[in-house]
C-alpha positions as CSV (number, residue, x, y, z in Angstrom):
1,X,-0.2,0.0,-0.3
2,X,2.6,2.3,0.8
3,X,5.0,1.6,-2.3
4,X,1.9,2.3,-4.4
5,X,0.3,6.1,-2.4
6,X,3.6,6.6,-3.2
7,X,4.9,6.0,-6.6
8,X,0.8,5.8,-8.4
9,X,0.5,10.1,-7.9
10,X,3.4,10.6,-10.2
11,X,2.2,8.1,-13.2
12,X,-1.3,9.9,-12.6
13,X,0.2,13.4,-13.2
14,X,2.2,11.9,-16.5
15,X,-1.3,11.0,-17.6
16,X,-2.8,14.4,-16.7
17,X,0.0,16.0,-17.5
18,X,0.3,14.2,-21.2
19,X,3.8,14.4,-21.1
20,X,6.3,12.6,-19.6
21,X,6.6,15.2,-16.1
22,X,8.5,12.4,-13.7
23,X,10.4,8.9,-14.5
24,X,10.1,6.5,-11.2
25,X,12.2,4.3,-10.3
26,X,12.9,1.1,-8.5
27,X,15.9,-0.2,-6.8
28,X,17.1,-2.8,-4.7
29,X,20.6,-4.7,-3.3
30,X,20.2,-7.4,-5.8
31,X,18.5,-6.5,-8.9
32,X,15.0,-8.6,-9.8
33,X,11.5,-8.8,-9.2
34,X,10.9,-8.0,-5.9
35,X,7.9,-9.5,-3.3
36,X,6.2,-7.3,-1.8
37,X,3.9,-7.9,1.5
38,X,0.8,-8.7,-0.9
39,X,0.9,-10.5,-4.2
40,X,2.6,-7.8,-6.2
41,X,6.5,-7.8,-7.2
42,X,8.3,-4.6,-8.4
43,X,11.1,-5.1,-10.8
44,X,13.6,-3.5,-9.2
45,X,17.6,-1.8,-10.5
46,X,20.7,-2.2,-8.7
47,X,20.9,0.0,-5.7
48,X,21.8,3.6,-8.2
49,X,25.3,5.5,-7.0
50,X,26.8,9.0,-7.0
51,X,26.0,10.3,-10.5
52,X,22.9,8.5,-10.6
53,X,21.3,11.7,-11.6
54,X,18.2,11.5,-9.6
55,X,16.7,14.2,-8.0
56,X,14.9,12.2,-4.6
57,X,15.0,8.9,-3.3
58,X,12.7,7.0,-1.3
59,X,13.4,4.0,1.0
60,X,10.1,2.3,1.5
61,X,10.1,-0.2,4.3
62,X,7.9,-2.6,5.8
63,X,8.2,-5.4,8.7
64,X,10.5,-5.3,10.7
65,X,13.8,-3.2,11.8
66,X,15.5,-6.8,12.3
67,X,15.1,-6.9,8.8
68,X,16.7,-3.5,7.9
69,X,19.7,-3.9,8.7
70,X,21.2,-3.3,4.8
71,X,24.8,-1.9,5.0
72,X,24.5,-1.4,1.1
73,X,21.1,0.4,1.2
74,X,22.8,2.5,3.6
75,X,25.9,3.8,1.7
76,X,24.1,4.2,-1.2
77,X,21.9,6.4,1.0
78,X,24.8,8.4,1.7
79,X,26.6,8.7,-1.4
80,X,22.8,9.9,-2.9
81,X,22.7,12.2,-0.1
82,X,26.1,13.3,-0.7
83,X,25.0,15.2,-4.2
84,X,22.5,16.6,-2.8
85,X,19.8,14.6,-3.9
86,X,16.5,14.6,-1.9
87,X,16.2,11.9,0.4
88,X,12.7,10.3,1.7
89,X,11.5,7.3,4.0
90,X,8.2,5.9,4.1
91,X,6.5,3.6,6.6
92,X,9.3,2.1,8.4
93,X,11.8,3.9,5.7
94,X,13.0,6.6,8.1
95,X,13.9,4.1,10.6
96,X,16.3,3.1,7.4
97,X,17.7,6.7,7.3
98,X,18.0,7.0,10.7
99,X,20.8,4.1,10.7
100,X,22.2,5.7,7.5
101,X,23.3,8.3,9.4
102,X,20.4,11.5,7.3
103,X,18.7,12.1,10.0
104,X,20.4,14.4,12.7
105,X,19.2,17.5,12.9
106,X,16.5,17.3,10.4
107,X,12.5,17.1,11.7
108,X,11.1,13.7,10.6
109,X,8.2,11.3,10.7
110,X,7.7,6.7,10.7
111,X,5.0,5.1,10.9
112,X,3.2,4.8,14.9
113,X,4.0,1.1,15.0
114,X,7.4,1.9,15.1
115,X,8.3,4.8,16.9
116,X,9.0,2.7,19.8
117,X,11.7,1.1,18.2
118,X,13.2,3.6,16.7
119,X,13.1,5.7,20.1
120,X,14.7,2.6,21.8
121,X,17.8,2.5,18.8
122,X,18.4,6.0,18.4
123,X,17.7,7.9,21.3
124,X,19.1,10.9,20.1
125,X,16.5,11.5,17.7
126,X,13.0,11.8,17.9
127,X,10.1,11.4,15.0
128,X,7.4,13.7,14.9
129,X,3.5,12.3,15.6
130,X,2.3,12.9,11.5
131,X,1.0,11.9,8.6
132,X,4.2,13.4,6.9
133,X,7.4,15.7,7.4
134,X,8.9,17.2,4.9
135,X,12.5,19.0,6.1
136,X,14.2,20.5,3.6
137,X,16.1,18.2,1.4
138,X,14.7,14.9,3.9
139,X,11.0,13.7,3.1
140,X,9.3,10.8,5.2
141,X,5.3,9.6,6.1
142,X,4.0,7.4,8.5
143,X,3.1,5.0,5.1
144,X,-0.4,3.4,4.6
145,X,-2.3,6.2,2.7
146,X,-0.4,9.5,3.8
147,X,2.2,9.8,0.5
148,X,-0.9,10.2,-1.1
149,X,-0.8,13.5,0.8
150,X,3.0,13.5,0.9
151,X,3.5,14.1,-3.2
152,X,0.2,16.0,-3.7
153,X,2.2,18.4,-1.5
154,X,5.2,17.7,-3.7
155,X,3.3,17.9,-6.8
156,X,1.8,21.1,-5.9
157,X,4.9,23.0,-4.9
158,X,6.7,21.8,-8.7
159,X,3.2,22.3,-10.5
160,X,1.3,24.2,-9.1
161,X,-1.7,23.7,-6.3
162,X,-4.7,23.2,-9.3
163,X,-2.6,20.0,-11.1
164,X,-2.0,18.7,-8.4
165,X,-5.8,18.8,-6.6
166,X,-6.9,16.8,-10.1
167,X,-4.0,14.3,-9.5
168,X,-5.6,14.1,-5.8
169,X,-8.7,13.8,-7.7
170,X,-8.4,11.5,-9.5
171,X,-7.4,8.3,-7.2
172,X,-10.9,10.1,-5.8
173,X,-8.7,11.6,-2.9
174,X,-10.9,14.3,-2.0
175,X,-9.8,15.2,1.8
176,X,-6.6,15.2,1.1
177,X,-4.5,15.0,4.9
178,X,-2.5,18.4,6.5
179,X,1.2,17.3,7.3
180,X,0.5,17.6,11.1
181,X,-3.0,15.0,10.7
182,X,-3.1,12.7,13.2
183,X,-1.6,9.2,12.0
184,X,-3.8,7.0,14.3
185,X,-7.8,7.5,15.6
186,X,-7.9,10.2,18.3
187,X,-7.0,8.5,21.9
188,X,-11.1,9.0,22.5
189,X,-11.9,7.0,19.8
190,X,-9.2,4.5,20.3
191,X,-10.2,3.9,23.5
192,X,-13.7,4.5,23.9
193,X,-14.4,6.8,26.0
194,X,-15.0,10.5,26.1
195,X,-15.0,12.0,29.7
196,X,-12.5,14.8,29.6
197,X,-10.7,14.0,32.8
198,X,-10.5,10.1,31.7
199,X,-9.1,11.1,28.0
200,X,-5.8,13.5,30.0
201,X,-5.1,10.8,32.1
202,X,-5.2,8.3,29.4
203,X,-2.9,10.2,27.3
204,X,-0.8,11.4,30.1
205,X,-0.4,7.4,31.0
206,X,0.5,6.9,27.1
207,X,3.5,9.5,27.5
208,X,4.7,8.3,30.6
209,X,5.7,5.1,30.4
210,X,9.3,4.2,30.9
211,X,8.6,6.4,34.3
212,X,5.3,5.5,35.5
213,X,3.1,8.9,37.2
214,X,1.0,7.8,40.5
215,X,-2.2,7.4,40.6
216,X,-2.6,11.3,42.5
217,X,-0.4,13.2,39.9
218,X,-2.7,11.6,37.2
219,X,-5.6,13.1,39.2
220,X,-3.6,16.3,39.8
221,X,-3.1,16.6,35.8
222,X,-7.1,16.2,34.9
223,X,-8.6,18.1,37.7
224,X,-9.8,16.1,39.7
225,X,-9.1,13.6,43.1
226,X,-7.3,10.5,43.7
227,X,-11.0,8.4,44.2
228,X,-13.3,10.2,41.0
229,X,-10.1,8.6,38.8
230,X,-10.8,5.4,40.4
231,X,-14.1,5.6,39.8
232,X,-13.8,7.3,36.5
233,X,-12.4,3.2,35.7
234,X,-14.1,1.1,37.1
235,X,-17.3,2.9,35.1
236,X,-15.5,4.1,31.9
237,X,-13.1,0.8,31.7
238,X,-14.4,-1.9,33.9
239,X,-10.7,-2.1,35.3
240,X,-8.2,-0.2,38.5
241,X,-6.0,2.4,37.4
242,X,-3.2,0.4,37.8
243,X,-4.4,-2.4,35.5
244,X,-5.1,0.4,33.2
245,X,-1.9,1.7,33.3
246,X,-0.3,-1.8,33.4
247,X,-2.1,-2.6,30.4
248,X,-0.7,0.5,28.2
249,X,2.8,-0.3,29.4
250,X,2.4,-4.0,28.5
251,X,1.1,-3.2,24.7
252,X,4.3,-0.5,24.1
253,X,6.2,-3.7,25.9
254,X,4.1,-5.8,22.9
255,X,5.3,-3.3,20.1
256,X,9.1,-3.2,21.5
257,X,9.4,-7.3,21.1
258,X,7.8,-7.2,18.0
259,X,9.7,-4.3,16.6
260,X,13.0,-3.7,18.5
261,X,16.1,-5.9,18.9
262,X,16.5,-4.8,22.6
263,X,17.1,-7.8,25.3
264,X,14.1,-8.3,27.9
265,X,15.5,-6.6,31.2
266,X,15.7,-3.3,28.6
267,X,12.5,-3.8,27.2
268,X,11.2,-4.3,30.9
269,X,13.4,-1.0,32.2
270,X,12.2,0.8,29.2
271,X,8.1,-0.3,30.0
272,X,8.5,1.0,34.1
273,X,9.1,-2.0,35.4
274,X,11.5,-3.2,38.1
275,X,12.7,-6.1,36.7
276,X,12.8,-8.8,34.0
277,X,11.2,-11.2,36.5
278,X,8.1,-9.0,36.8
279,X,7.9,-7.7,32.8
280,X,7.6,-11.4,32.5
281,X,4.9,-12.3,35.1
282,X,2.9,-9.4,34.3
283,X,3.4,-10.1,30.3
284,X,2.1,-13.6,30.6
285,X,-0.8,-13.1,33.3
286,X,-1.9,-10.8,30.3
287,X,-1.2,-12.1,27.3
288,X,-1.3,-16.3,28.0
289,X,2.6,-16.5,26.8
290,X,6.0,-14.9,28.1
291,X,7.9,-12.3,26.4
292,X,10.4,-14.4,24.9
293,X,7.6,-17.1,23.2
294,X,5.7,-13.4,21.9
295,X,9.0,-12.8,20.1
296,X,10.0,-16.6,18.6
297,X,6.0,-16.8,17.4
298,X,6.7,-13.5,15.6
299,X,10.0,-14.5,14.4
300,X,8.0,-17.1,13.0
301,X,5.3,-15.8,11.7
302,X,8.1,-13.0,9.9
303,X,10.0,-16.0,8.6
304,X,7.1,-17.6,7.1
305,X,6.1,-14.3,5.2
306,X,10.0,-14.2,3.7
307,X,9.3,-18.2,2.6
308,X,5.9,-17.5,0.6
309,X,7.0,-15.2,-0.9
310,X,10.6,-16.5,-1.6
311,X,9.0,-19.7,-2.7
312,X,6.6,-17.2,-5.1
313,X,9.4,-16.5,-6.4
314,X,10.8,-19.5,-7.4
315,X,7.6,-20.5,-8.5
316,X,7.9,-18.1,-11.7
């Protein structure tokens, strides 16, 4: 989805203009027909080098950061960036840009699912919660349909707003998102609650995971008493304040298990648990398996996906 949403607007721009405004090229470590996470394959050329004549180079990455250690890709990115080529990242692509050392001192965003892993791997970098971010010659977006919004902005900058609107209308993309728009549904929608004080407390929980705040501190933030906080969670969430906070931290820990190479003790610390043992017991109670088992299961599923993709390629 991310790849199509990034490349199709330029194809449509050429059709609407009746002339080749843009040339789209795909690159890979090994020139081949690269299988997507769906059923499509994309013919790709060898990685670009200096003197390639590119204007902009985007990295589109799916899967998880454990699959993104690509020294050859990092080297190619640094080489073309040194010539002034604009460098972009889509979905997990900004993680690859960070690993290549190309996001220092730049504003950027990344798909919300990969943000915790990026912050842990690169503590000096802080992704923004935005659909897309354009900071000089660094262009990043959260993936999914967000590339449609970012490419609309790029086409508008070159060809004018009216032409860009014609391209978006081509895809029935009538509601073009703003750069700073959210990547996810609102917190109230995600939790199914609308009480202002409860929404404030839930937002503070998500913002304070490594060093959890006390119930009294949360109550002060929301402008209510600690006892009223308890009543709100019992009435609207059917659980206690402590249970809700623990689940927020465990959900974050699950994302780190899937999206980062951190050891269990490091994940325990990053999610506010006193020890790896305490973390493991809490995780098993919530999800029915240990953190190690959950990580192995996710790894097995990822490997299965790679095997299926390779089998399809072999069949062809």
